[in-house]
VOPA-602615 format. One line per field, with one value per residue (C-alpha): residue number from 1; residue in three letters; x, y, z. Coordinates in nm, 4 decimals. Layout:
n: NUM | ...
res: ALA | ...
X: X | ...
Y: Y | ...
Z: Z | ...
This chain:
n: 1 | 2 | 3 | 4 | 5 | 6 | 7 | 8 | 9 | 10 | 11 | 12 | 13 | 14 | 15 | 16 | 17 | 18 | 19 | 20 | 21 | 22 | 23 | 24 | 25 | 26 | 27 | 28 | 29 | 30 | 31 | 32 | 33 | 34 | 35 | 36 | 37 | 38 | 39 | 40 | 41 | 42 | 43 | 44 | 45 | 46 | 47 | 48 | 49 | 50 | 51 | 52 | 53 | 54 | 55 | 56 | 57 | 58 | 59 | 60 | 61 | 62 | 63 | 64 | 65 | 66 | 67 | 68 | 69 | 70 | 71 | 72 | 73 | 74 | 75 | 76 | 77 | 78 | 79 | 80 | 81 | 82 | 83 | 84 | 85 | 86 | 87 | 88 | 89 | 90 | 91 | 92 | 93 | 94 | 95 | 96 | 97 | 98 | 99 | 100 | 101 | 102 | 103 | 104 | 105 | 106 | 107 | 108 | 109 | 110 | 111 | 112 | 113 | 114 | 115 | 116 | 117 | 118 | 119 | 120 | 121 | 122 | 123 | 124 | 125 | 126 | 127 | 128 | 129 | 130 | 131 | 132 | 133 | 134 | 135 | 136 | 137 | 138 | 139 | 140 | 141 | 142 | 143 | 144 | 145 | 146 | 147 | 148 | 149 | 150 | 151 | 152 | 153 | 154 | 155 | 156 | 157 | 158 | 159 | 160 | 161 | 162 | 163 | 164 | 165 | 166 | 167 | 168 | 169 | 170 | 171 | 172 | 173 | 174 | 175 | 176 | 177 | 178 | 179 | 180 | 181 | 182 | 183 | 184 | 185 | 186 | 187 | 188 | 189 | 190 | 191 | 192 | 193 | 194 | 195 | 196 | 197 | 198 | 199 | 200 | 201 | 202 | 203 | 204 | 205 | 206 | 207 | 208 | 209 | 210 | 211 | 212 | 213 | 214 | 215 | 216 | 217 | 218 | 219 | 220 | 221 | 222 | 223 | 224 | 225 | 226 | 227 | 228 | 229 | 230 | 231 | 232 | 233 | 234 | 235 | 236 | 237 | 238 | 239 | 240 | 241 | 242 | 243 | 244 | 245 | 246 | 247 | 248 | 249 | 250 | 251 | 252 | 253 | 254 | 255 | 256 | 257 | 258 | 259 | 260 | 261 | 262 | 263 | 264 | 265 | 266 | 267 | 268 | 269 | 270 | 271 | 272 | 273 | 274 | 275 | 276 | 277 | 278 | 279 | 280 | 281 | 282 | 283 | 284 | 285 | 286 | 287 | 288 | 289 | 290 | 291 | 292 | 293 | 294 | 295 | 296 | 297 | 298 | 299 | 300 | 301 | 302 | 303 | 304 | 305 | 306 | 307 | 308 | 309 | 310 | 311 | 312 | 313 | 314 | 315 | 316 | 317 | 318 | 319 | 320 | 321 | 322 | 323 | 324 | 325 | 326 | 327 | 328 | 329 | 330 | 331 | 332 | 333 | 334 | 335 | 336 | 337 | 338 | 339 | 340 | 341 | 342 | 343 | 344 | 345 | 346 | 347 | 348 | 349 | 350 | 351 | 352 | 353 | 354 | 355 | 356 | 357 | 358 | 359 | 360 | 361 | 362 | 363 | 364 | 365 | 366 | 367 | 368 | 369 | 370 | 371 | 372 | 373 | 374 | 375 | 376 | 377 | 378 | 379 | 380 | 381 | 382 | 383 | 384 | 385 | 386 | 387 | 388 | 389 | 390 | 391 | 392 | 393 | 394 | 395 | 396 | 397 | 398 | 399 | 400 | 401 | 402 | 403 | 404 | 405 | 406 | 407 | 408 | 409 | 410 | 411 | 412 | 413 | 414 | 415 | 416 | 417 | 418 | 419 | 420 | 421 | 422 | 423 | 424 | 425 | 426 | 427 | 428 | 429 | 430 | 431 | 432 | 433 | 434 | 435 | 436 | 437 | 438 | 439 | 440 | 441 | 442 | 443 | 444 | 445 | 446 | 447 | 448 | 449 | 450 | 451 | 452 | 453 | 454 | 455 | 456 | 457 | 458 | 459 | 460 | 461
res: MET | SER | GLN | MET | PRO | GLN | GLN | ALA | PRO | VAL | SER | LYS | CYS | PRO | SER | CYS | GLU | GLU | PRO | LEU | GLU | PRO | GLY | ASP | ARG | PHE | CYS | GLY | ALA | CYS | GLY | TYR | ASP | LEU | SER | VAL | VAL | PRO | ALA | PRO | PRO | GLU | ASP | SER | PRO | THR | VAL | VAL | MET | ASN | GLY | ALA | ALA | PRO | GLY | LEU | GLY | PRO | ALA | ARG | ASP | GLU | VAL | ASP | TRP | PRO | THR | ALA | GLN | ASP | SER | ASP | GLY | GLN | GLY | ARG | PRO | ALA | PRO | VAL | HIS | ALA | ALA | ALA | GLU | LEU | PRO | GLY | THR | ASP | SER | GLY | GLY | SER | PRO | LEU | PRO | SER | GLN | GLU | PRO | SER | ALA | PRO | GLU | GLU | PRO | ALA | ARG | GLU | PRO | GLY | ARG | GLU | SER | ALA | GLN | GLU | HIS | SER | SER | GLY | VAL | ARG | LEU | ASP | ARG | PRO | ALA | GLU | PRO | ASP | GLU | TYR | PRO | LEU | GLN | ALA | PRO | ALA | PRO | ARG | SER | ALA | PRO | GLU | PRO | ALA | ALA | ALA | ALA | PRO | ALA | ALA | GLY | ALA | GLY | GLY | LYS | VAL | CYS | VAL | ALA | CYS | ARG | ALA | GLY | ARG | VAL | ASP | ARG | ASP | GLY | TYR | CYS | GLU | ASN | CYS | GLY | HIS | ALA | GLN | PRO | ARG | GLU | ARG | ASP | HIS | MET | GLU | GLN | GLU | SER | GLY | PRO | VAL | ALA | ALA | VAL | SER | ASP | ARG | GLY | LEU | ARG | HIS | HIS | ARG | ASN | GLU | ASP | ALA | PHE | SER | VAL | GLY | CYS | THR | ALA | LEU | PRO | ASP | GLY | ALA | PRO | ALA | THR | VAL | ALA | ILE | VAL | CYS | ASP | GLY | VAL | SER | SER | ALA | THR | ARG | PRO | ASP | ASP | ALA | SER | LEU | ALA | ALA | SER | ARG | ALA | ALA | GLY | GLU | SER | LEU | LEU | GLY | ALA | LEU | PRO | ARG | GLY | THR | HIS | PRO | GLN | GLN | ALA | MET | HIS | ASP | ALA | ILE | LEU | ALA | ALA | SER | HIS | ALA | VAL | ASN | ALA | LEU | ALA | ALA | GLU | PRO | ALA | THR | ALA | ARG | GLU | GLN | ALA | PRO | HIS | GLN | ASN | ALA | PRO | ALA | CYS | THR | LEU | VAL | GLY | ALA | VAL | VAL | THR | ALA | GLY | LEU | LEU | VAL | VAL | GLY | TRP | VAL | GLY | ASP | SER | ARG | VAL | TYR | TRP | VAL | PRO | ALA | ASP | ARG | ALA | THR | PRO | PRO | ALA | ARG | LEU | THR | GLU | ASP | ASP | SER | TRP | ALA | ALA | GLN | MET | VAL | ALA | ALA | GLY | LEU | MET | SER | GLU | ALA | GLU | ALA | TYR | ALA | ASP | GLU | ARG | ALA | HIS | ALA | ILE | THR | GLY | TRP | LEU | GLY | ALA | ASP | ALA | TYR | GLU | LEU | GLU | PRO | HIS | THR | ALA | SER | PHE | LYS | PRO | ASP | ARG | PRO | GLY | VAL | VAL | VAL | VAL | CYS | THR | ASP | GLY | LEU | TRP | ASN | TYR | ALA | GLU | SER | ALA | GLN | GLU | MET | ALA | GLU | ALA | THR | PRO | LEU | ASP | ALA | ALA | VAL | ARG | PRO | LEU | HIS | SER | ALA | ARG | VAL | LEU | VAL | GLY | HIS | ALA | LEU | ASP | GLY | GLY | GLY | HIS | ASP | ASN | VAL | THR | VAL | ALA | LEU | LEU | PRO | PHE | PRO | ALA | PRO | PRO | GLN | GLY | ALA | GLY | SER | ALA
X: 10.8595 | 10.5914 | 10.5441 | 10.3220 | 9.9478 | 9.9049 | 9.7688 | 10.0525 | 10.0475 | 10.2026 | 10.1088 | 10.2692 | 10.2647 | 10.5866 | 10.5992 | 10.5294 | 10.5142 | 10.1652 | 9.9902 | 9.7401 | 9.4156 | 9.3467 | 9.1934 | 9.3225 | 9.3905 | 9.5442 | 9.7322 | 9.5063 | 9.7995 | 9.9810 | 9.7513 | 10.0149 | 9.8737 | 9.9030 | 9.8430 | 10.2066 | 10.3737 | 10.4390 | 10.3374 | 10.5970 | 10.6311 | 10.5038 | 10.7430 | 11.1088 | 11.3025 | 11.4611 | 11.1881 | 11.3070 | 11.2038 | 11.3027 | 11.0911 | 10.9903 | 10.8992 | 10.6540 | 10.7052 | 11.0222 | 11.3509 | 11.6828 | 11.7914 | 11.9775 | 12.3165 | 12.5003 | 12.6375 | 13.0164 | 13.0337 | 13.3652 | 13.5374 | 13.3902 | 13.5339 | 13.3621 | 13.3005 | 13.6096 | 13.8303 | 13.9832 | 13.8856 | 13.6570 | 13.3362 | 13.0207 | 12.8600 | 12.5307 | 12.3100 | 12.0670 | 11.7246 | 11.8029 | 12.0934 | 11.8779 | 11.9125 | 12.1194 | 12.4377 | 12.5213 | 12.7906 | 13.0532 | 12.9507 | 12.7846 | 12.4587 | 12.1369 | 12.0320 | 12.3085 | 12.2636 | 12.4841 | 12.3619 | 12.6143 | 12.5727 | 12.5557 | 12.8626 | 12.8198 | 12.9726 | 13.1877 | 13.0459 | 13.2040 | 13.1604 | 12.8799 | 12.6923 | 12.4267 | 12.0744 | 11.7471 | 11.6195 | 11.9105 | 12.0560 | 12.4220 | 12.3585 | 12.3431 | 11.9657 | 11.7757 | 11.4250 | 11.1648 | 10.8602 | 10.7855 | 10.4741 | 10.2016 | 9.8385 | 9.5831 | 9.4626 | 9.5212 | 9.2373 | 9.4299 | 9.4323 | 9.5255 | 9.2688 | 9.2424 | 9.5189 | 9.3073 | 9.0473 | 9.2917 | 9.2354 | 9.4941 | 9.6891 | 9.5302 | 9.1812 | 9.2160 | 8.9199 | 8.9483 | 9.0592 | 8.7898 | 8.8505 | 9.1421 | 9.4630 | 9.3280 | 9.3541 | 9.0474 | 8.9709 | 9.0353 | 8.7363 | 8.4467 | 8.6000 | 8.4380 | 8.5975 | 8.9140 | 9.2127 | 9.3389 | 9.6999 | 9.6900 | 9.6003 | 9.2313 | 8.9241 | 8.7209 | 8.4060 | 8.4201 | 8.7198 | 8.9010 | 9.2801 | 9.4594 | 9.7241 | 10.0865 | 10.2729 | 10.4532 | 10.1387 | 10.0629 | 10.3101 | 10.2898 | 10.5382 | 10.5587 | 10.8767 | 10.8338 | 10.7518 | 10.8297 | 10.5996 | 10.5826 | 10.3255 | 10.3846 | 10.1203 | 10.1286 | 9.8979 | 9.6310 | 9.8324 | 10.1450 | 10.1350 | 10.3667 | 10.5118 | 10.8686 | 10.9092 | 11.0601 | 11.1330 | 11.3168 | 11.2302 | 11.3729 | 11.4714 | 11.7883 | 11.9849 | 12.2930 | 12.5950 | 12.4513 | 12.1167 | 11.9348 | 11.6803 | 11.7235 | 11.4792 | 11.5612 | 11.3631 | 11.4833 | 11.2556 | 11.3617 | 11.1905 | 11.2821 | 11.3617 | 11.0915 | 11.2919 | 11.5633 | 11.5728 | 11.4476 | 11.3666 | 11.1782 | 11.4880 | 11.6999 | 11.4768 | 11.4501 | 11.8264 | 11.9031 | 11.6505 | 11.7688 | 12.1387 | 12.0940 | 11.8708 | 12.1078 | 12.4031 | 12.2377 | 12.1108 | 12.4589 | 12.6550 | 12.4526 | 12.4927 | 12.8691 | 12.8830 | 12.9129 | 12.7809 | 12.4340 | 12.5322 | 12.8374 | 12.6279 | 12.3772 | 12.6531 | 12.7928 | 12.4445 | 12.3927 | 12.7246 | 12.6208 | 12.2932 | 12.4811 | 12.7048 | 12.3996 | 12.2320 | 12.5535 | 12.5852 | 12.2538 | 12.4074 | 12.6567 | 12.4520 | 12.5945 | 12.6974 | 12.4292 | 12.1599 | 12.2874 | 12.2868 | 11.9228 | 11.8174 | 12.0657 | 11.8504 | 11.8436 | 12.0139 | 12.1420 | 11.8918 | 11.8524 | 11.6608 | 11.6563 | 11.6962 | 11.5938 | 11.6277 | 11.6139 | 11.7657 | 11.5961 | 11.7524 | 11.6515 | 11.7867 | 11.9127 | 11.7470 | 11.9666 | 11.8489 | 12.0199 | 11.9184 | 12.0066 | 11.7290 | 11.3916 | 11.2283 | 11.1880 | 11.1861 | 10.9410 | 10.9337 | 10.5841 | 10.5805 | 10.3276 | 10.2201 | 10.0652 | 10.0739 | 10.4486 | 10.5759 | 10.6618 | 10.9701 | 11.1030 | 11.4515 | 11.5773 | 11.6502 | 11.5591 | 11.8194 | 11.6058 | 11.6293 | 11.3946 | 11.5838 | 11.9108 | 11.7823 | 11.6512 | 11.9721 | 12.1814 | 11.9725 | 11.8835 | 11.5072 | 11.2515 | 11.0647 | 10.7524 | 10.9409 | 11.1370 | 10.8411 | 10.6263 | 10.8803 | 10.8165 | 11.1676 | 11.0989 | 11.0924 | 11.3849 | 11.6257 | 11.9902 | 12.1026 | 12.0327 | 12.1844 | 12.2942 | 12.5906 | 12.5159 | 12.5100 | 12.7673 | 12.8963 | 12.7453 | 12.6994 | 12.5238 | 12.3561 | 12.3296 | 12.2178 | 12.1568 | 11.9163 | 11.8229 | 11.4519 | 11.3572 | 11.0029 | 10.8307 | 10.6953 | 10.6956 | 10.9340 | 10.7712 | 10.9929 | 10.8281 | 10.8553 | 10.7190 | 10.4146 | 10.2981 | 10.4507 | 10.3108 | 9.9799 | 10.1175 | 10.4212 | 10.4652 | 10.5548 | 10.2264 | 10.0267 | 10.2102 | 10.1407 | 9.7707 | 9.7521 | 9.9308 | 9.6997 | 9.7412 | 9.8188 | 10.0835 | 10.3541 | 10.1558 | 9.9807 | 10.2421 | 10.0994 | 9.7482 | 9.8846 | 10.0987 | 9.7842 | 9.6031 | 9.8842 | 9.8891 | 9.5125 | 9.5575 | 9.7751 | 9.5316 | 9.2419 | 9.4451 | 9.4837 | 9.7496 | 9.9570 | 10.2671 | 10.3721 | 10.3262 | 10.5541 | 10.5766 | 10.7471 | 10.6752 | 10.9160 | 10.8218 | 11.0718 | 11.2246 | 11.2702 | 11.0538 | 11.2032 | 11.2581 | 10.9385 | 10.7096 | 10.5003 | 10.1891 | 9.8711
Y: 10.1545 | 10.1280 | 10.3716 | 10.6723 | 10.6203 | 10.8461 | 10.7450 | 10.6445 | 10.7918 | 10.4820 | 10.2733 | 9.9534 | 9.7842 | 9.8789 | 9.5241 | 9.2916 | 9.5420 | 9.4284 | 9.6931 | 9.9023 | 10.0739 | 10.4382 | 10.4548 | 10.1139 | 10.1077 | 9.7604 | 9.5494 | 9.2790 | 9.0380 | 9.0588 | 9.2740 | 9.5485 | 9.8585 | 10.1404 | 10.4153 | 10.4152 | 10.6902 | 10.9830 | 11.3418 | 11.6155 | 11.7542 | 12.1039 | 12.2141 | 12.2930 | 12.0577 | 12.3507 | 12.5962 | 12.8671 | 12.8214 | 13.1644 | 13.4419 | 13.5770 | 13.3140 | 13.4381 | 13.2815 | 13.0941 | 13.2291 | 13.2123 | 12.8676 | 12.6818 | 12.5426 | 12.5664 | 12.2134 | 12.2038 | 11.9521 | 11.7676 | 11.8176 | 11.5698 | 11.4669 | 11.5571 | 11.2854 | 11.4107 | 11.3139 | 11.6610 | 11.6927 | 11.9918 | 12.0103 | 11.9274 | 12.2477 | 12.3835 | 12.6433 | 12.9081 | 12.9016 | 13.2123 | 13.0281 | 12.7592 | 12.5678 | 12.3485 | 12.1628 | 11.7993 | 11.6462 | 11.7352 | 12.1015 | 12.0837 | 12.2729 | 12.0758 | 12.0320 | 12.1300 | 12.4720 | 12.3891 | 12.0646 | 11.8265 | 11.5013 | 11.2043 | 10.9887 | 10.6244 | 10.4231 | 10.1226 | 9.7833 | 9.4481 | 9.1959 | 8.9527 | 9.1716 | 9.2961 | 9.1757 | 9.1762 | 9.4547 | 9.6909 | 9.8909 | 9.9600 | 10.3279 | 10.2525 | 10.2584 | 9.9938 | 9.9321 | 9.8393 | 9.7091 | 9.3559 | 9.1877 | 9.2372 | 9.1225 | 9.4012 | 9.3223 | 9.0867 | 8.9849 | 9.0379 | 9.3899 | 9.5393 | 9.7539 | 10.1127 | 10.3038 | 10.6106 | 10.4044 | 10.1819 | 10.2142 | 10.3593 | 10.0864 | 10.1786 | 10.1690 | 9.8510 | 9.6141 | 9.3289 | 8.9946 | 8.7398 | 8.4736 | 8.4356 | 8.5525 | 8.5419 | 8.7979 | 8.9683 | 8.9258 | 9.2428 | 9.1643 | 9.0826 | 9.2277 | 8.9454 | 8.6091 | 8.4663 | 8.4021 | 8.0430 | 7.9265 | 7.9145 | 8.2823 | 8.2472 | 8.3800 | 8.1020 | 8.3089 | 8.4316 | 8.2429 | 8.5595 | 8.5251 | 8.7779 | 9.0212 | 8.9445 | 9.1451 | 9.3625 | 9.4320 | 9.7207 | 9.8566 | 10.1540 | 10.2893 | 10.5979 | 10.6962 | 11.0136 | 11.2951 | 11.0967 | 10.8383 | 10.6234 | 10.4094 | 10.1564 | 9.9758 | 9.7122 | 9.9125 | 9.7722 | 9.6153 | 9.4503 | 9.1017 | 9.2021 | 9.5095 | 9.5672 | 9.8960 | 9.9304 | 10.2113 | 10.2963 | 10.5845 | 10.6932 | 10.9791 | 11.0442 | 11.3269 | 11.5160 | 11.5525 | 11.8714 | 11.7036 | 11.8683 | 11.6408 | 11.4823 | 11.2731 | 11.0297 | 10.8657 | 10.6259 | 10.5008 | 10.2304 | 10.1053 | 9.7605 | 9.7370 | 9.4989 | 9.3721 | 9.2517 | 8.9326 | 8.9644 | 9.3371 | 9.3148 | 9.1775 | 9.4540 | 9.7367 | 9.5875 | 9.5385 | 9.8882 | 10.0675 | 9.8881 | 9.9444 | 10.3128 | 10.3775 | 10.2057 | 10.3946 | 10.7340 | 10.6647 | 10.5492 | 10.8340 | 11.1407 | 11.1006 | 11.0682 | 11.4153 | 11.3272 | 11.6088 | 11.5086 | 11.5465 | 11.3273 | 11.0826 | 11.0624 | 10.9964 | 10.7178 | 10.5724 | 10.5382 | 10.3561 | 10.1235 | 10.0526 | 9.9775 | 9.7256 | 9.5568 | 9.5180 | 9.4020 | 9.1272 | 8.9791 | 8.8955 | 8.6538 | 8.3374 | 7.9835 | 7.8481 | 7.5806 | 7.8500 | 8.0198 | 7.6868 | 7.6262 | 7.9787 | 8.0963 | 8.3896 | 8.5619 | 8.8992 | 9.0961 | 9.2342 | 9.6106 | 9.9056 | 10.2832 | 10.4908 | 10.8336 | 10.9749 | 11.2840 | 11.4033 | 11.6898 | 11.8771 | 12.1991 | 12.4107 | 12.1843 | 11.9662 | 11.7115 | 11.4887 | 11.2036 | 10.9740 | 10.7289 | 10.6586 | 10.8169 | 10.8369 | 11.1943 | 11.4445 | 11.7357 | 12.0388 | 12.1535 | 12.4713 | 12.5065 | 12.8368 | 12.7109 | 13.0649 | 13.0161 | 12.7868 | 12.4217 | 12.2631 | 11.9405 | 11.8850 | 11.5913 | 11.5304 | 11.1911 | 10.9442 | 10.8610 | 10.8518 | 11.1489 | 11.3662 | 11.2723 | 11.3707 | 11.7050 | 11.7816 | 11.7029 | 11.9382 | 11.6576 | 11.6763 | 11.9081 | 11.8005 | 11.7384 | 11.5164 | 11.3281 | 11.2541 | 11.1463 | 10.8789 | 10.5223 | 10.5173 | 10.8161 | 10.6224 | 10.3931 | 10.4559 | 10.5465 | 10.5021 | 10.2294 | 10.0258 | 9.6768 | 9.4661 | 9.5330 | 9.9131 | 10.0755 | 10.3261 | 10.4358 | 10.8134 | 10.9121 | 11.2518 | 11.4644 | 11.8227 | 12.0351 | 12.3229 | 12.5695 | 12.6442 | 12.9656 | 12.8591 | 12.5511 | 12.2830 | 11.9120 | 11.6976 | 11.4355 | 11.1383 | 10.9048 | 10.6518 | 10.7095 | 10.5077 | 10.8308 | 11.1073 | 10.9525 | 11.0937 | 11.4229 | 11.4986 | 11.8712 | 12.0269 | 12.2165 | 11.8973 | 11.7253 | 12.0203 | 12.0127 | 11.6388 | 11.6793 | 11.7560 | 12.0956 | 11.9336 | 11.6976 | 11.8326 | 11.7422 | 11.4297 | 11.2616 | 10.9076 | 11.0175 | 11.2342 | 10.9506 | 10.7371 | 11.0130 | 11.0393 | 10.6627 | 10.6767 | 10.9531 | 10.7193 | 10.4293 | 10.6522 | 10.7527 | 10.3917 | 10.2382 | 10.1173 | 10.0731 | 10.0059 | 10.3254 | 10.4380 | 10.7774 | 10.9118 | 11.2512 | 11.4528 | 11.7891 | 12.0755 | 12.1900 | 11.8685 | 11.8955 | 11.8342 | 11.4745 | 11.3084 | 11.5040 | 11.2925 | 11.3129 | 11.4392
Z: 7.8505 | 7.5872 | 7.3022 | 7.3478 | 7.2871 | 6.9856 | 6.6435 | 6.4115 | 6.0569 | 5.8957 | 5.5938 | 5.7209 | 6.0608 | 6.2500 | 6.3871 | 6.0919 | 5.7968 | 5.7023 | 5.4834 | 5.6796 | 5.5922 | 5.6915 | 6.0381 | 6.1528 | 6.5268 | 6.5401 | 6.2882 | 6.1465 | 6.1109 | 6.4431 | 6.6589 | 6.7052 | 6.8763 | 6.6194 | 6.8751 | 6.9805 | 6.7771 | 7.0107 | 6.9613 | 7.0163 | 7.3702 | 7.4310 | 7.7013 | 7.7202 | 7.9472 | 8.1323 | 8.2302 | 8.4684 | 8.8328 | 8.9654 | 9.1128 | 9.4489 | 9.7011 | 9.9606 | 10.2971 | 10.2025 | 10.3264 | 10.1431 | 10.0299 | 10.2981 | 10.2064 | 10.5357 | 10.5453 | 10.5318 | 10.2483 | 10.2193 | 9.8863 | 9.6414 | 9.3074 | 8.9872 | 8.7327 | 8.5461 | 8.8412 | 8.8836 | 9.2498 | 9.1998 | 9.4056 | 9.2118 | 9.0776 | 9.2060 | 9.0456 | 9.1587 | 8.9995 | 8.7948 | 8.6323 | 8.4725 | 8.2476 | 8.4773 | 8.4016 | 8.4139 | 8.6327 | 8.3714 | 8.3600 | 8.0171 | 7.9521 | 7.9987 | 7.7220 | 7.4834 | 7.3271 | 7.0279 | 6.8747 | 6.7363 | 6.5523 | 6.7895 | 6.8024 | 6.7195 | 7.0049 | 6.9445 | 7.0273 | 7.0879 | 6.8050 | 6.8621 | 7.1105 | 6.8670 | 6.9468 | 6.7603 | 6.9836 | 6.9132 | 6.6255 | 6.5615 | 6.6360 | 7.0081 | 7.0250 | 7.2152 | 7.0874 | 7.3429 | 7.1607 | 7.2828 | 7.1566 | 7.4167 | 7.4134 | 7.4139 | 7.7661 | 8.0547 | 8.2850 | 8.6075 | 8.7405 | 9.0756 | 9.2583 | 9.1412 | 9.3237 | 9.3921 | 9.5738 | 9.7600 | 10.1362 | 10.3651 | 10.5497 | 10.8812 | 10.7356 | 10.5284 | 10.5313 | 10.7814 | 10.6421 | 10.5690 | 10.8247 | 11.0617 | 10.9011 | 10.5433 | 10.2647 | 10.1224 | 9.7522 | 9.5517 | 9.3271 | 9.5588 | 9.8780 | 10.0736 | 9.9973 | 10.1467 | 9.9202 | 9.9213 | 9.9042 | 9.5242 | 9.5000 | 9.4110 | 9.5917 | 9.7573 | 9.7083 | 9.3458 | 9.2096 | 9.1012 | 9.0667 | 9.2847 | 9.1580 | 9.2262 | 9.4871 | 9.2323 | 9.0301 | 9.2651 | 9.5229 | 9.7576 | 10.0092 | 10.2274 | 10.4104 | 10.6119 | 10.3680 | 10.0495 | 9.8909 | 9.5777 | 9.3965 | 9.1177 | 8.9126 | 8.6375 | 8.4139 | 8.1841 | 7.9016 | 8.0448 | 8.1964 | 8.4832 | 8.6501 | 8.5369 | 8.7290 | 9.0757 | 9.3189 | 9.6385 | 9.8720 | 10.2054 | 10.4300 | 10.6253 | 10.7895 | 10.6757 | 10.9061 | 11.0607 | 11.1300 | 10.8377 | 10.6666 | 10.3246 | 10.1219 | 9.8427 | 9.5608 | 9.2905 | 9.0098 | 8.7622 | 8.4467 | 8.3151 | 7.9428 | 7.8240 | 7.5266 | 7.7638 | 7.9681 | 8.3303 | 8.3170 | 8.6463 | 8.8191 | 8.6663 | 8.7885 | 9.1361 | 9.1704 | 9.0401 | 9.2625 | 9.5737 | 9.5022 | 9.4223 | 9.7212 | 9.9622 | 9.8148 | 9.8620 | 10.2140 | 10.3100 | 10.1500 | 10.2516 | 10.6313 | 10.5773 | 10.4238 | 10.0557 | 9.8407 | 9.7126 | 9.3465 | 9.3908 | 9.5941 | 9.3073 | 9.0558 | 9.2745 | 9.3268 | 8.9516 | 8.9250 | 9.2091 | 9.0307 | 8.7094 | 8.8857 | 9.0377 | 8.6974 | 8.5314 | 8.7914 | 8.6768 | 8.3384 | 8.4957 | 8.4410 | 8.4319 | 8.0921 | 8.1216 | 8.1488 | 7.8333 | 7.6495 | 7.7420 | 7.6446 | 7.3786 | 7.2657 | 7.6031 | 7.6377 | 7.9341 | 8.1885 | 8.1512 | 8.2928 | 8.3095 | 8.6264 | 8.7480 | 9.0973 | 9.3138 | 9.6415 | 9.8265 | 10.1182 | 10.2931 | 10.0074 | 9.7295 | 9.4655 | 9.2859 | 9.0028 | 8.8197 | 8.5373 | 8.2631 | 8.0125 | 7.9447 | 8.2877 | 8.4099 | 8.6980 | 8.7031 | 8.9308 | 9.0324 | 9.2475 | 9.5256 | 9.3720 | 9.0475 | 8.9058 | 8.8518 | 8.5772 | 8.6428 | 8.4891 | 8.3472 | 8.4903 | 8.2837 | 7.9163 | 7.7694 | 7.6492 | 7.3472 | 6.9701 | 6.9288 | 7.1773 | 7.0082 | 6.6644 | 6.7910 | 6.9842 | 6.6763 | 6.4641 | 6.2246 | 6.2783 | 6.4288 | 6.7404 | 6.5350 | 6.2913 | 6.5563 | 6.7817 | 6.4881 | 6.3985 | 6.5135 | 6.6634 | 6.8884 | 7.2174 | 7.1401 | 7.4257 | 7.3736 | 7.7341 | 7.9888 | 8.2708 | 8.1735 | 8.0711 | 7.7028 | 7.7402 | 7.5146 | 7.7663 | 8.0953 | 8.1087 | 8.4342 | 8.4065 | 8.7207 | 8.7785 | 9.0866 | 9.1412 | 9.4149 | 9.3833 | 9.5590 | 9.6489 | 9.7932 | 9.5659 | 9.4934 | 9.2890 | 9.0641 | 8.9710 | 8.7218 | 8.4402 | 8.0919 | 8.1929 | 8.3588 | 8.1494 | 7.8305 | 7.9599 | 8.0974 | 7.8858 | 7.9207 | 8.2541 | 8.2528 | 8.1950 | 8.4798 | 8.7097 | 8.6194 | 8.6957 | 9.0319 | 9.3284 | 9.4906 | 9.8279 | 9.6884 | 9.9196 | 10.2317 | 10.0976 | 9.8772 | 9.8959 | 9.8058 | 9.5251 | 9.3875 | 9.3726 | 9.1855 | 8.9288 | 8.8734 | 8.8309 | 8.5740 | 8.3654 | 8.4005 | 8.2970 | 7.9921 | 7.8791 | 8.1055 | 7.8088 | 8.0257 | 8.3826 | 8.5884 | 8.8706 | 9.0412 | 9.3536 | 9.5130 | 9.7302 | 9.8847 | 9.8603 | 10.0838 | 10.2787 | 10.5928 | 10.9380 | 11.0492 | 11.1627 | 10.9312 | 10.6986 | 10.4889 | 10.6487
């Protein structure tokens, strides 16, 4: 979760406070990248998705959902909304985002839990020191071969070098032909599950990939299809962020794929999945006392989470943190939409009416997150919202490693291939490539789900 790659109008380095000269791109003392202050977003997070939908019948919602509890425990079914009723509501029924800003409350915190990466306002800063570049890099995702058409291994049972495409990789992970070190497994990951696909890449600046994802498809009690995608972004200032994102994505994905076939309403299932992910990340903080003695400055593993569930007539999103979900209609003449609201310092300031968007997003604290999964989180507040789009399209679930380079809904729609709904894996590769072409300052992860969910057995062309 790196800062956005925009030139920072600051007179001192945000990292070491060294005085800067006009036009400096990097701090001469510590090497801090000064292109990290974000520009304000151009879109509203709740753009209307309504309108006539040629060729798409009325939204299907014929499943007899069992009564599911709301997050307030009153036993009311989770609310759903027609497209004309946007903006949506969260799982507590509040507008998304709030139409009447109020000053953010400052949560209580246990004594002794403050860390160097956090402020008492409940904001977690995520600006670890990173070298400008690392020599290892996974193959470009847009040019990666399809699994069926992958190049044959050099030699019996060997792996082909990603650099020279000819040499065999030895047991130590180096090419025997050119000596190039090979990327680690998590540096570049791809997965396709029926009609949903995801791609994750380390990017060009980070030394490892701290993102993770989980995708899958299942069937509702009446046999109708449902697709699921979870994307998690490790908090780099925390200990073991890669473990946190992996544990959270797996727990949330398994929770959703287990609950939907049992008849749990998708919005309630998403809420429960976020709680399951939180428990999984919290469990990582339970280290032996000896480990804490050897590394006393470690803090609790942490990550953000965003996810989507798509059925034949319903789109449900859920999130904690600053990863996002975008709606991109198949008919690009109609407006796209951003369906989530960031848990970030900038969004909090704008919602509270304390700063304009331009002021908030020009501040160096703009991308400091105010919500995350982890044992040191102040209070877990899962956000969920449900929508009924009245036309076909594709749902884009991504980390800020992508949306830093396509922040507005319109920019995301322009970067998304026109055939994304029928070629989700290819399109996910294109979107990751878009982020790498833009600078690749952060890990990049994106999942694509077509809406409505296609029948079981349908996949990408």
